C-alpha positions in Angstrom: 36.9 44.5 -15.9 37.3 42.3 -18.9 34.0 41.5 -20.8 34.8 37.8 -20.9 35.7 35.1 -18.4 39.3 33.9 -18.2 40.0 30.2 -18.7 40.3 29.6 -14.9 36.9 31.1 -14.3 35.4 29.2 -17.2 36.9 26.0 -15.9 35.5 26.6 -12.5 31.9 27.1 -13.8 32.2 24.0 -16.0 33.2 22.1 -12.8 30.2 23.4 -11.0 27.9 22.4 -13.8 29.4 18.9 -14.0 29.1 18.5 -10.2 25.4 19.6 -10.3 24.5 17.2 -13.1 26.3 14.4 -11.3 24.5 15.3 -8.0 21.0 15.3 -9.7 21.6 11.9 -11.3 22.6 10.5 -8.0 19.4 11.6 -6.5 17.3 9.2 -8.5 18.0 5.5 -9.2 16.3 2.2 -9.8 17.4 -0.3 -7.0 16.7 -4.0 -7.6 16.7 -6.8 -5.0 19.0 -9.6 -6.2 19.4 -12.0 -3.3 17.1 -14.9 -4.0 17.9 -16.4 -0.6 16.2 -13.4 1.0 17.7 -11.2 3.7 17.6 -7.8 5.4 16.8 -4.6 3.6 19.9 -2.9 5.2 22.5 -5.2 3.6 23.8 -3.4 0.6 25.0 -6.6 -1.1 21.4 -7.7 -1.5 20.8 -4.8 -4.0 21.9 -3.9 -7.5 23.6 -1.5 -7.5 25.1 -2.3 -4.1 23.6 0.6 -2.2 20.6 1.1 0.1 17.5 2.6 -1.4 16.9 6.3 -0.6 13.8 8.5 -0.5 14.2 9.4 -4.2 14.7 5.9 -5.5 12.4 3.4 -7.4 12.7 0.0 -5.8 12.0 -3.4 -7.4 11.5 -6.6 -5.5 10.7 -8.5 -8.7 13.6 -10.9 -9.2 12.1 -14.4 -9.6 12.5 -16.9 -6.7 10.8 -17.6 -3.4 12.3 -15.5 -0.7 11.6 -13.0 2.1 12.9 -9.4 2.3 12.8 -8.0 5.9 12.7 -4.3 6.5 15.0 -4.2 9.5 15.6 -0.5 9.9 14.0 1.1 13.0 13.2 4.6 11.7 10.6 7.2 12.5 7.6 6.9 10.1 7.9 10.5 8.9 10.9 10.3 6.6 10.2 8.8 3.1 12.1 5.5 2.6 11.6 5.2 -1.2 9.6 7.0 -3.9 8.1 3.9 -5.6 8.2 0.2 -4.7 7.0 -2.7 -6.8 6.7 -6.1 -5.2 6.0 -9.3 -7.2 7.7 -11.1 -10.1 4.6 -12.6 -11.7 3.8 -15.7 -9.6 3.8 -19.3 -10.8 7.3 -20.4 -11.8 8.6 -17.0 -10.8 7.9 -17.9 -7.1 6.7 -15.8 -4.2 8.4 -12.6 -3.1 7.5 -11.6 0.5 8.3 -8.1 2.0 8.0 -8.0 5.8 7.6 -4.7 7.7 7.6 -5.0 11.5 7.7 -1.3 12.4 7.1 1.6 10.0 7.6 2.2 6.2 7.0 5.2 4.0 6.6 5.1 0.2 6.3 8.6 -1.2 4.4 7.8 -4.4 3.2 4.3 -5.2 3.4 0.9 -3.5 2.4 -1.8 -5.9 1.9 -5.4 -4.8 1.2 -7.6 -7.9 1.2 -11.3 -8.9 3.7 -13.3 -6.7 4.1 -10.5 -4.2 3.2 -10.6 -0.6 3.3 -7.5 1.7 3.2 -8.5 5.3 3.0 -5.7 7.9 2.6 -6.8 11.5 2.6 -3.4 13.3 3.5 0.2 13.0 2.8 2.9 10.5 2.6 2.3 6.7 2.4 5.4 4.5 2.1 5.5 0.7 0.8 7.9 -1.8 -1.1 5.0 -3.4 -1.2 1.4 -2.3 -2.4 -1.0 -5.0 -2.9 -4.7 -4.5 -3.3 -6.1 -8.0 -3.4 -9.3 -10.1 -3.2 -11.8 -7.3 -1.0 -9.7 -5.0 -1.5 -10.3 -1.3 -1.4 -7.9 1.7 -1.5 -9.4 5.2 -1.7 -6.8 8.0 -2.3 -6.7 11.7 -2.3 -3.7 14.0 -1.3 -1.5 11.1 -2.1 2.2 10.6 -2.2 3.1 6.9 -2.0 6.9 6.7 -1.8 9.6 4.1 1.6 9.9 2.4 2.4 12.2 -0.5 -0.3 13.2 -2.9 -3.8 11.8 -2.9 -3.7 8.6 -0.8 -5.8 5.7 -2.1 -5.8 2.0 -1.3 -7.0 0.0 -4.4 -7.7 -3.8 -4.3 -8.4 -5.1 -7.8 -8.0 -7.9 -10.4 -7.8 -10.7 -7.8 -5.8 -8.8 -5.3 -6.5 -9.8 -1.7 -6.0 -8.0 1.6 -6.3 -9.8 5.0 -6.2 -7.5 7.9 -7.1 -7.3 11.6 -7.3 -4.5 14.2 -5.9 -2.0 11.8 -6.7 1.6 11.0 -7.0 2.7 7.4 -7.6 6.5 7.1 -7.4 6.7 3.4 -9.9 6.2 0.6 -10.4 2.5 -0.3 -11.6 1.2 -3.7 -12.4 -2.5 -4.1 -13.1 -3.6 -7.7 -12.9 -6.4 -10.3 -12.6 -9.4 -8.0 -10.6 -7.6 -5.4 -11.2 -8.9 -1.9 -10.7 -7.4 1.6 -11.2 -9.7 4.7 -11.2 -7.5 7.8 -11.8 -8.0 11.5 -12.0 -5.2 14.0 -10.7 -2.6 11.5 -11.5 1.1 11.0 -11.8 2.4 7.5 -12.0 5.8 5.9 -14.4 6.3 2.8 -15.0 2.9 1.1 -16.3 2.0 -2.4 -17.0 -1.6 -3.3 -17.9 -2.0 -7.0 -17.9 -4.2 -10.1 -17.1 -7.6 -8.6 -15.4 -6.3 -5.4 -16.0 -7.9 -2.1 -15.6 -6.5 1.4 -16.0 -8.9 4.4 -16.0 -7.1 7.7 -16.4 -8.4 11.2 -16.9 -6.0 14.1 -15.6 -3.0 12.2 -16.1 0.7 11.6 -16.4 2.8 8.4 -15.9 6.4 9.4 -16.9 8.1 6.1 -19.0 7.6 3.1 -19.7 4.0 2.2 -20.7 3.1 -1.3 -21.7 -0.4 -2.5 -22.0 0.2 -6.3 -23.5 -2.2 -8.8 -21.8 -5.5 -8.8 -20.2 -4.9 -5.4 -20.8 -7.1 -2.3 -20.5 -6.2 1.4 -20.6 -9.1 3.8 -21.1 -8.3 7.5 -20.3 -11.4 9.6 -20.8 -12.3 13.3 -17.6 -11.9 15.3 -16.6 -12.8 18.8 -16.7 -9.1 20.0 -19.5 -6.6 19.5 -21.2 -8.5 16.7 -22.1 -5.4 14.8 -20.5 -3.1 12.2 -20.9 0.7 12.3 -21.0 3.1 9.4 -20.6 6.7 10.5 -21.0 8.3 7.1 -23.7 8.4 4.4 -24.4 5.1 2.7 -25.1 4.5 -1.0 -26.1 1.0 -1.9 -26.7 -0.2 -5.5 -25.1 -3.6 -4.9 -25.5 -6.4 -2.3 -25.2 -6.2 1.5 -25.4 -9.5 3.4 -25.8 -9.8 7.2 -24.9 -13.1 8.9 -25.9 -13.2 12.5 -24.9 -9.6 12.9 -26.3 -6.1 12.7 -25.3 -3.0 10.7 -25.7 0.4 12.4 -25.9 3.7 10.5 -25.4 7.0 12.1 -25.0 9.9 9.7 -27.9 9.5 7.3 -30.9 7.3 6.6 -30.0 4.0 4.9 -30.9 3.8 1.2 -30.9 0.3 -0.3 -31.8 -3.2 0.7 -30.3 -5.8 3.0 -30.1 -9.4 1.8 -29.9 -11.9 4.8 
């Protein structure tokens, strides 16, 4: 056997290396929405480049303009749709960019809704490694289950971000800080921390894990049309403000430490 490769063998290995590099580069891309008239996620001409986002892509719905992107694929919630998704072009003159999900959607790493962005989920399963509503971003949800995706799942509402939700199930850790706001009716939450200017308003809801109202945080419990009480099933740590309005707050796991302000 010769101690060296002949030119045909060398050419074959060079071909394999080139093919491998090309394959790896094709596995990750930044896909940007470009149709400022709005439209369906599944239409390739709405994207630049003209291809549907895949589970390894970073997706940007950040082109200025007022329009709605509709996720029209009817897929099982288990497969990852994209790696990262950023929604929002900055608000103001940049307009409002709305992303509507009517079934299920899975972001493997981070879903960021920022200024000018509106995430609207009307039913189904929403998975994300981290969901961040930031700088005036808005999330409107109803009958949504927000579950653990890849990594450590956290829902963060901050810097003027707002989440309006009803009859949804959030099994992840929730952090509300710096003028972040959640308005919720009949929802079930995992561990919750309200801190440093954050506000959680809850009507007839459940918190199934530790609940912390840190200094500067506010928790408003309002009277609803249903049970007229909110249940906290985990330990409660209160160094902020809890307000009850014609409602009651029930604690099950440990004695309540802190004060109620009526």
